[in-house]
C-alpha positions in Angstrom: 0.0 0.0 0.0 1.2 3.5 -0.9 0.0 5.6 2.0 1.9 8.6 1.0 0.0 9.2 -2.3 -3.2 7.2 -1.6 -3.7 7.2 -5.4 -4.5 3.5 -5.9 -3.8 2.2 -2.4 -5.3 -1.3 -1.9 -5.2 -4.0 0.8 -7.0 -7.0 2.3 -8.8 -6.4 5.6 -7.9 -9.8 7.1 -5.2 -8.4 9.4 -7.4 -5.5 10.7 -9.6 -5.2 13.8 -12.9 -3.4 15.3 -17.1 -2.0 16.4 -20.2 -0.4 14.8 -23.0 2.1 15.3 -26.7 2.4 14.3 -28.9 4.6 12.1 -29.0 3.5 8.5 -29.0 6.1 5.7 -29.7 5.8 2.0 -27.3 3.9 -0.2 -27.0 5.5 -3.6 -27.4 3.5 -6.8 -24.5 3.4 -9.3 -25.6 6.2 -11.6 -26.4 8.5 -8.7 -23.1 7.7 -6.9 -21.1 8.4 -10.0 -22.9 11.7 -10.4 -22.0 12.6 -6.8 -18.3 11.8 -7.4 -18.4 14.3 -10.3 -20.0 16.9 -8.1 -17.6 16.3 -5.3 -14.6 16.7 -7.7 -16.0 20.2 -8.6 -16.6 21.1 -5.0 -13.1 20.0 -4.1 -11.7 22.1 -6.9 -13.4 25.2 -5.5 -12.8 24.5 -1.8 -9.3 23.1 -2.3 -10.2 20.4 0.3 -9.4 16.9 -0.9 -11.7 13.9 -0.6 -11.0 10.2 -0.6 -13.0 7.6 -2.5 -12.9 4.2 -0.7 -14.0 1.1 -2.7 -14.7 -2.3 -1.3 -15.3 -5.5 -3.3 -14.8 -9.2 -3.0 -12.0 -9.5 -5.5 -14.3 -10.8 -8.3 -15.4 -9.2 -11.5 -18.8 -11.0 -11.2 -19.4 -11.9 -7.5 -21.3 -15.0 -6.6 -24.8 -14.7 -5.1 -23.3 -15.2 -1.6 -20.7 -12.5 -2.1 -23.3 -10.1 -3.5 -25.3 -10.5 -0.3 -22.1 -9.8 1.7 -21.5 -6.7 -0.3 -25.1 -5.5 0.5 -24.4 -6.0 4.1 -21.2 -4.0 3.7 -23.1 -1.2 2.1 -25.6 -1.1 4.8 -23.0 -1.2 7.6 -21.0 1.6 6.0 -24.1 3.8 5.6 -24.7 3.4 9.4 -21.2 4.5 10.5 -20.5 7.2 7.9 -20.4 10.8 8.8 -23.4 12.9 7.6 -21.0 14.7 5.2 -19.8 11.3 3.7 -21.6 9.4 1.0 -22.2 5.7 0.6 -23.2 4.1 -2.7 -22.6 1.5 -5.3 -19.6 2.2 -7.5 -20.7 -0.9 -9.5 -24.2 -2.2 -8.6 -23.9 -5.3 -6.4 -20.2 -5.6 -7.3 -18.3 -2.7 -5.6 -19.3 -0.5 -2.7 -18.1 3.1 -2.5 -17.7 5.5 0.4 -16.6 9.1 -0.1 -14.8 10.8 2.8 -15.1 14.5 2.0 -13.2 17.6 3.0 -10.1 16.0 4.5 -6.9 18.0 5.2 -3.9 18.0 2.9 -1.5 17.6 5.8 -3.1 14.7 7.7 -3.7 12.2 4.8 -1.6 9.5 6.4 -3.4 9.7 9.7 -6.8 10.0 7.9 -6.1 6.8 6.0 -5.1 4.9 9.2 -8.3 6.1 10.9 -10.4 5.1 7.9 -9.0 1.6 7.8 -9.5 1.1 11.5 -13.1 2.4 11.4 -14.0 0.3 8.4 -12.4 -2.8 9.8 -14.3 -2.4 13.0 -17.6 -2.0 11.2 -17.1 -5.0 8.9 -15.9 -7.4 11.6 -19.1 -6.7 13.4 -21.3 -7.4 10.4 -19.5 -10.1 8.4 -18.5 -13.7 9.0 -14.7 -14.3 9.2 -14.8 -15.9 5.8 -16.5 -12.9 4.2 -14.3 -10.5 6.0 -11.1 -12.2 4.7 -12.3 -11.8 1.1 -13.0 -8.1 1.2 -10.6 -6.0 -0.9 -10.2 -2.3 0.0 -8.7 0.5 -2.0 -8.4 4.3 -1.5 -8.3 7.0 -4.2 -7.4 10.6 -3.4 -8.6 13.6 -5.3 -7.0 15.8 -6.4 -4.2 13.6 -7.6 -0.5 14.5 -7.5 0.3 14.9 -11.2 3.8 14.1 -12.3 4.2 16.1 -15.5 7.6 14.6 -16.1 6.2 11.1 -16.6 5.0 9.7 -20.0 2.3 7.6 -18.3 -1.2 8.9 -17.6 -1.1 10.8 -14.2 -4.8 10.7 -13.6 -6.6 7.9 -11.8 -9.6 6.7 -14.0 -11.4 5.4 -10.9 -12.1 9.0 -9.9 -13.8 9.8 -13.2 -16.5 7.2 -13.8 -18.8 9.9 -15.3 -16.2 10.7 -18.1 -15.8 7.0 -18.9 -19.6 6.7 -19.2 -19.8 9.8 -21.4 -17.2 8.3 -23.7 -19.0 5.0 -23.8 -22.4 6.6 -24.5 -20.8 8.4 -27.5 -18.8 5.5 -28.8 -20.3 5.6 -32.3 -19.9 9.3 -32.6 -16.3 9.1 -31.4 -15.6 6.6 -34.1 -17.0 9.0 -36.5 -14.8 11.7 -35.1 -11.7 9.5 -35.5 -12.7 8.7 -39.1 -13.0 12.4 -39.8 -9.5 12.9 -38.2 -7.9 10.3 -40.3 -9.5 11.3 -43.6 -9.0 15.0 -42.9 -5.4 14.8 -41.8 -4.5 12.5 -44.8 -6.2 14.9 -47.2 -4.4 17.9 -45.7 -1.0 16.3 -45.8 -1.5 15.4 -49.5 -3.1 18.6 -50.7 -0.9 20.9 -48.7 2.4 19.1 -49.5 3.6 22.0 -51.8 2.9 24.4 -49.0 4.9 22.1 -46.6 7.8 22.2 -49.0 7.8 26.0 -49.4 7.6 26.6 -45.7 10.4 24.0 -45.1 12.7 25.8 -47.5 11.9 29.2 -46.1 12.6 28.0 -42.5 15.9 26.4 -43.5 17.0 29.5 -45.6 16.4 32.1 -42.9 17.9 30.6 -39.8 20.0 27.8 -38.6 18.4 24.7 -37.1 15.9 21.9 -37.9 12.8 22.5 -40.0 10.5 21.0 -37.4 10.2 21.9 -33.8 9.5 19.0 -31.4 8.1 19.6 -28.0 6.6 17.5 -25.2 3.0 18.5 -24.7 0.2 17.2 -22.4 -2.6 15.3 -24.1 -5.9 13.9 -23.0 -5.9 12.5 -19.4 -2.5 14.1 -18.8 -0.6 11.7 -21.0 2.3 13.4 -22.8 3.3 13.2 -26.5 5.7 14.7 -29.0 4.1 17.8 -30.5 5.2 19.0 -34.0 5.4 22.5 -35.5 7.4 24.3 -38.1 10.2 26.0 -36.2 9.5 29.6 -35.8 12.2 30.5 -33.2 16.0 30.6 -33.1 17.6 27.5 -31.7 19.0 27.6 -28.2 16.6 30.2 -27.0 15.7 30.8 -23.3 12.1 29.7 -22.6 12.0 31.5 -19.2 10.4 34.6 -20.8 7.4 32.5 -22.0 7.3 30.4 -18.9 7.0 33.6 -16.7 4.3 35.1 -18.9 2.3 31.9 -18.9 2.5 31.7 -15.2 1.1 35.3 -14.9 -1.5 34.6 -17.5 -2.9 31.6 -15.7 -2.9 33.5 -12.4 -4.9 36.2 -14.0 -2.2 38.8 -13.6 -0.8 39.1 -17.1 -1.2 42.4 -19.0 -2.4 42.5 -22.6 0.3 43.0 -25.1 0.0 45.5 -28.0 -1.2 44.1 -31.3 -1.2 45.6 -34.8 -4.5 43.8 -35.6 -6.4 44.2 -32.4 -6.1 47.6 -30.9 -7.3 46.3 -27.5 -4.3 44.0 -27.3 -3.9 40.3 -26.8 -2.9 37.9 -24.0 0.2 36.7 -25.7 3.8 37.7 -26.1 3.8 39.9 -29.3 7.4 41.1 -29.2 9.1 37.8 -28.5 12.8 38.2 -29.4 13.1 34.4 -29.9 10.9 34.5 -33.0 12.6 34.6 -36.4 11.4 36.8 -39.3 9.7 34.0 -41.2 8.5 32.6 -37.9 6.5 35.7 -37.2 4.6 35.3 -40.5 4.0 31.6 -39.8 2.6 32.3 -36.4 0.4 35.2 -37.7 -1.2 32.8 -40.3 -1.0 29.7 -38.1 0.9 27.9 -40.9 3.4 26.8 -38.3 0.7 24.4 -37.0 0.5 22.4 -40.2 2.8 19.5 -39.1 0.2 18.7 -36.4 -1.8 16.8 -39.0 0.8 14.1 -38.3 -0.1 14.2 -34.6 -3.8 13.8 -35.6 -3.0 10.9 -37.9 -1.1 9.2 -35.0 -4.2 9.6 -32.8 -2.4 12.0 -30.3 -4.6 14.9 -31.4 -7.8 15.6 -33.1 -8.7 18.1 -35.8 -10.9 19.9 -33.3 -10.3 20.2 -29.5 -8.4 22.2 -26.8 -4.9 23.3 -27.5 -2.3 20.9 -25.8 -0.4 22.7 -23.1 3.3 22.5 -22.3 4.2 20.7 -19.0 5.2 24.0 -17.1 1.8 25.4 -18.1 0.0 22.5 -16.4 2.2 23.0 -13.3 0.6 26.4 -12.8 -3.0 25.1 -13.4 -5.6 25.5 -10.7 -7.4 22.2 -10.1 -10.4 23.0 -12.3 -8.1 24.0 -15.2 -7.0 20.4 -15.5 -10.5 19.5 -16.8 -9.5 20.9 -20.2 -7.0 18.1 -20.7 -9.2 15.5 -19.1 -12.5 15.9 -20.9 -11.4 16.1 -24.6 -8.5 15.1 -26.9 -6.4 18.1 -27.9 -6.9 19.6 -31.3 -5.4 21.8 -34.0 -8.4 24.2 -33.9 -11.3 24.7 -31.5 -13.9 27.1 -30.0 -11.0 29.2 -28.6 -9.5 29.8 -32.0 -12.7 30.9 -33.7 -14.4 32.8 -30.7 -11.6 34.2 -28.6 -8.1 33.2 -29.4 -5.6 35.4 -27.5 -8.1 38.1 -27.0 -9.7 36.4 -23.9 -8.3 35.6 -20.5 -7.0 32.2 -19.6 -10.0 31.2 -17.5 -12.4 32.1 -20.4 -10.3 30.0 -22.7 -10.7 27.1 -20.3 -14.5 27.7 -20.1 -14.6 27.5 -24.0 -12.7 24.2 -23.9 -15.1 22.8 -21.3 -18.1 24.0 -23.3 -16.8 22.2 -26.3 -16.2 19.0 -24.3 -19.8 19.1 -23.0 -21.5 19.9 -26.3 -19.3 18.1 -28.7 -20.7 16.4 -31.8 -19.4 15.7 -35.3 -21.6 18.6 -36.6 -20.0 21.0 -34.1 -16.6 19.9 -35.4 -17.6 20.6 -39.0 -18.8 24.1 -38.1 -15.6 24.9 -36.3 -13.5 23.5 -39.1 -15.4 25.6 -41.6 -14.9 28.8 -39.6 -11.2 28.2 -39.0 -9.8 29.3 -42.4 -11.3 32.8 -42.0 -9.9 33.1 -38.5 -6.5 32.2 -39.9 -6.8 34.8 -42.7 -7.9 37.6 -40.4 -5.2 36.6 -37.8 -6.9 38.5 -35.0 -5.3 37.3 -31.8 -2.6 35.3 -33.5 1.1 35.9 -32.7 
């Protein structure tokens, strides 16, 4: 068991001990319990107080009738001893019982885990036979998770997001349609725009030293990283600290708008970046530097439409609710932000546009965004 992180901590209860109370409360069905997990995540994001989701099962994917009855006794017993602020329900109906311990302290997680195990052990020993007790498997899942942005593996714990899994499952056919659109669209773009690729490659190579393509680690859906491709628009060996600091201020809501030749009101982006080459400024203005990302789309790392993938140091500055933009949708080349706000809106408003897209997504919405993207590129309002 990893008590320090409590991300996927699991154990058997056979070596634990305990007593119980009285006063049964309602036990939520699977759909309602999943909905409460989603609401508790959002509440935790605002209050910045973590919660722990505890799951109990009998170590079987499909429990026997006897074990199903034991799980019902477990659910009833836990509903009796839980605090009024905690929630008991079925994580999977008749297969896995869930109990959410809400608003725990960041600094006392180890002590909280120990107290939970003791309390649950006491309750179950008083309500189960020794054989049933020895079969119970217990796991703890802490929200918010400690993201390791330096790792290639997914840092999120899917157990804490059953509602997102259900959303994806309910739109399986539509998502296959989206993937087909991505494959056909990216293949067509790579073939039809191949002369443009060649011209840009020659221009990049002729105007500055260094590779034609810029490769950078970005954060994709569910926090999993991938290698992001662009035409190089900066001098090699540049110092990223200027961008890192501006992004940090932008996410914190403290960044000042930068002057723009197109938008007199200014934009939330570095407009006089000394790292950008002369040809790079033109590529960024027209978004032509983004064309190699059709390869990322073809690989399945990105989609034609979706939130823009952030760099790791951007995610490090995220508030908890900002993370939802990389959890709820695959990153894309274009999206609502590009056609509605781009760099003219604050970071929080950009995140809200991304979340709006994730909630209302459909193939038809993707088509509408794709049709509006070329005009946004030509106008270049907010692009730098």
